[in-house]
C-alpha positions in Angstrom: -98.5 47.7 -0.8 -102.2 46.5 -0.6 -104.2 46.7 -3.8 -106.9 49.3 -4.0 -110.5 48.1 -3.8 -113.4 49.7 -5.7 -114.9 52.9 -4.2 -118.3 52.4 -2.7 -121.6 54.1 -3.4 -122.6 54.7 0.2 -126.2 55.3 -0.7 -126.6 51.6 -1.4 -123.7 50.2 0.6 -122.1 48.3 -2.3 -119.6 49.0 -5.1 -120.9 51.6 -7.6 -121.1 49.7 -10.8 -119.1 46.8 -12.0 -117.3 48.4 -15.0 -114.4 49.8 -13.0 -113.2 51.9 -10.1 -114.7 55.3 -9.3 -112.6 58.1 -7.9 -113.6 59.6 -4.6 -113.6 63.4 -4.0 -110.5 64.8 -2.2 -112.4 65.6 1.0 -113.6 62.0 1.3 -110.8 60.1 -0.6 -110.0 57.9 2.4 -113.6 56.7 2.7 -112.3 53.5 1.1 -108.8 52.4 1.9 -106.7 49.9 -0.1 -107.7 46.5 1.2 -106.0 43.1 0.9 -108.1 40.1 -0.2 -108.7 37.7 2.7 -107.5 40.5 5.0 -108.7 38.5 8.1 -106.3 35.7 7.1 -103.4 38.2 6.8 -104.2 39.7 10.3 -104.2 36.2 11.8 -100.9 35.1 10.1 -99.1 38.3 11.0 -100.4 38.2 14.6 -99.3 34.5 14.9 -95.8 35.5 13.6 -95.6 38.3 16.2 -96.6 35.9 19.0 -94.2 33.2 17.8 -91.3 35.6 17.6 -92.2 37.0 21.0 -92.5 33.7 22.8 -89.3 32.4 21.2 -87.5 35.5 22.3 -88.7 35.1 25.9 -88.6 31.4 26.3 -85.6 30.2 24.3 -82.5 30.0 26.5 -79.7 32.4 25.3 -81.9 34.1 22.7 -81.9 37.5 24.5 -78.3 37.2 25.5 -77.2 36.8 21.9 -79.4 39.6 20.7 -78.1 41.9 23.5 -74.6 41.8 22.0 -76.0 44.2 19.2 -77.1 46.7 21.8 -73.8 46.4 23.7 -71.7 46.9 20.5 -73.7 50.0 19.6 -73.4 51.4 23.1 -69.6 51.2 22.9 -69.6 53.2 19.7 -71.9 56.2 20.4 -71.3 59.2 18.3 -72.4 62.8 19.2 -74.5 63.3 16.0 -76.1 59.9 16.1 -76.9 60.3 19.8 -78.7 63.6 19.1 -80.7 61.9 16.3 -81.6 58.9 18.4 -82.6 61.0 21.4 -84.7 63.3 19.2 -86.5 60.2 17.8 -86.9 58.9 21.3 -89.0 61.9 22.3 -90.7 62.4 18.9 -92.1 58.9 18.7 -92.8 58.5 22.4 -96.5 58.0 23.5 -96.8 61.8 24.1 -95.1 62.7 20.9 -97.1 60.2 18.9 -100.4 61.5 20.3 -99.3 65.0 19.4 -98.3 64.0 15.8 -101.6 62.1 15.2 -103.7 64.8 16.7 -102.1 67.7 14.8 -102.4 65.8 11.5 -106.0 64.8 12.1 -106.9 68.4 13.2 -105.3 69.8 10.1 -107.4 67.5 7.9 -110.5 68.2 9.9 -110.3 72.0 10.4 -108.1 73.2 7.5 -108.9 70.7 4.8 -112.5 70.3 5.9 -112.2 66.5 5.6 -113.6 64.7 8.6 -113.6 61.3 6.8 -109.9 61.7 6.0 -109.1 62.9 9.5 -110.7 60.0 11.2 -109.2 57.5 8.7 -105.7 58.9 9.1 -105.9 59.1 12.9 -107.4 55.6 13.1 -104.7 54.1 10.9 -101.8 55.6 12.9 -103.4 54.8 16.3 -104.1 51.2 15.3 -100.4 50.8 14.4 -99.3 52.1 17.7 -101.9 50.3 19.9 -100.8 47.0 18.4 -97.6 47.3 20.4 -99.5 47.8 23.6 -101.6 44.7 22.9 -98.7 42.4 22.3 -96.6 43.8 25.2 -99.3 42.6 27.6 -99.3 39.1 26.2 -95.5 38.6 25.7 -94.2 40.5 28.7 -90.5 40.5 27.7 -88.0 42.1 30.0 -86.1 45.1 28.6 -82.4 45.0 28.1 -80.5 45.6 31.3 -79.1 49.1 31.1 -76.5 48.3 33.8 -74.8 46.1 31.2 -74.5 48.8 28.6 -71.4 50.9 28.2 -73.3 54.1 27.7 -77.0 53.8 28.6 -78.7 56.9 27.0 -82.3 56.4 28.3 -82.4 53.6 30.9 -85.7 51.7 31.0 -86.8 48.6 32.8 -89.9 46.5 32.9 -91.6 43.8 31.0 -92.8 45.9 28.0 -89.9 45.4 25.7 -91.7 43.4 22.9 -92.6 44.9 20.6 -91.4 48.5 20.3 -94.0 51.1 20.7 -91.9 53.7 19.0 -91.4 51.6 15.9 -95.1 50.5 15.8 -96.1 54.2 15.9 -93.6 55.0 13.0 -95.0 52.1 10.9 -98.6 53.2 11.6 -97.9 56.7 10.6 -96.1 55.5 7.5 -99.3 53.6 6.4 -101.5 56.6 7.3 -99.4 59.0 5.2 -99.3 56.6 2.3 -103.0 56.2 2.3 -103.3 60.0 2.3 -100.7 60.5 -0.5 -101.5 57.5 -2.8 -102.4 58.4 -6.3 -101.0 61.9 -5.9 -97.6 63.5 -6.7 -96.5 62.7 -3.2 -97.1 59.0 -3.5 -93.5 58.0 -4.3 -92.1 60.2 -1.5 -94.5 58.8 1.0 -93.3 55.3 0.1 -89.7 56.2 0.4 -90.1 58.0 3.8 -92.6 55.3 4.9 -89.8 52.8 4.6 -86.9 54.9 5.7 -88.3 56.6 8.8 -89.5 53.4 10.5 -86.2 51.7 9.8 -84.2 54.6 11.2 -86.5 54.7 14.3 -85.9 50.9 14.7 -82.1 51.4 14.6 -82.4 54.2 17.0 -84.1 52.0 19.6 -81.2 49.6 19.4 -78.7 52.4 19.5 -80.3 53.8 22.7 -80.2 50.3 24.1 -83.9 49.9 25.2 -84.9 47.1 22.8 -83.6 43.9 21.3 -83.5 43.4 17.5 -86.4 41.0 17.6 -88.5 43.7 19.4 -88.2 46.1 16.5 -88.8 43.4 13.9 -91.9 42.3 15.7 -93.2 45.9 15.6 -93.3 46.0 11.8 -95.4 42.8 11.8 -97.7 43.9 14.7 -98.3 47.4 13.4 -99.0 46.2 9.8 -101.4 43.5 11.2 -103.3 46.2 13.1 -103.5 48.5 10.1 -104.9 45.7 7.9 -107.5 45.0 10.6 -108.4 48.6 10.8 -108.8 48.9 7.1 -111.1 45.9 6.9 -113.3 47.2 9.7 -113.2 50.8 8.4 -114.2 49.9 4.8 -117.0 47.7 6.1 -118.6 50.1 8.7 -117.6 53.7 8.2 -120.2 54.3 5.5 -123.0 53.5 7.8 -121.6 55.0 11.1 -120.1 58.4 10.1 -123.3 59.8 8.6 -125.0 59.2 12.0 -122.5 61.5 13.7 -124.1 65.0 13.1 -121.2 67.0 14.5 -119.0 65.8 11.7 -121.2 67.6 9.1 -120.2 70.9 10.6 -116.6 70.4 9.4 -117.2 68.9 6.0 -118.9 66.1 4.0 -119.0 62.6 5.4 -120.4 61.0 2.1 -118.6 61.2 -1.2 -121.9 62.2 -3.0 -122.2 65.2 -0.6 -119.1 66.9 -2.0 -119.8 69.6 -4.6 -118.6 68.8 -8.1 -115.8 71.3 -7.9 -114.0 69.1 -5.4 -114.2 65.9 -7.4 
């Protein structure tokens, strides 16, 4: 996981003191997200890895054929319970399902928890993870596995949007968002466990359904993480000067850490 960076004093736009980290109030605790050093380099390296994997998968003769054997083997051994799980995940992490999950979580943070900063940070993190898949899909344009060659196609899909998987990218983006929200709390360990387990299960389900190749789901982990790192870098740099200029946010809760009453800190 990325190492936390010092909390900022938004009145001056720089770290508050050099003697150590300062804790942010709960309502604005996502005002500063854990940021990697040289985050721009990490974004570039991960993006390059995604593109390399995508172009190798599309251009190397026999690559997709060899990968497709995994989908075919899984298709021959479908199980009732596993099929139910896979199809549930198929709908839950679909574009519509993803929008609903992100919107509901953000609205809860905004309206119930009175935390506009946390709501926007959570929604932005999860959305960045998902949108990364759409960005790389346009560039790579890999054809989906042919459902006609599967023994039991569960959700036949065609088109040139196979790489990377949007379902997995969404799951990874949500995993980062929930970890940011839960870190340094009693839920931190659980968020890490589920943040690893859920995306892996979603990835396996996409192979089980037969709509992606193994390299598609691997690329999603890299792409979504790159997008989250990019979002974190931009968020930490600009949110302190942008959010206070949005007066509507003040109606839901504080947008500056120093605006939170002492009882919340």
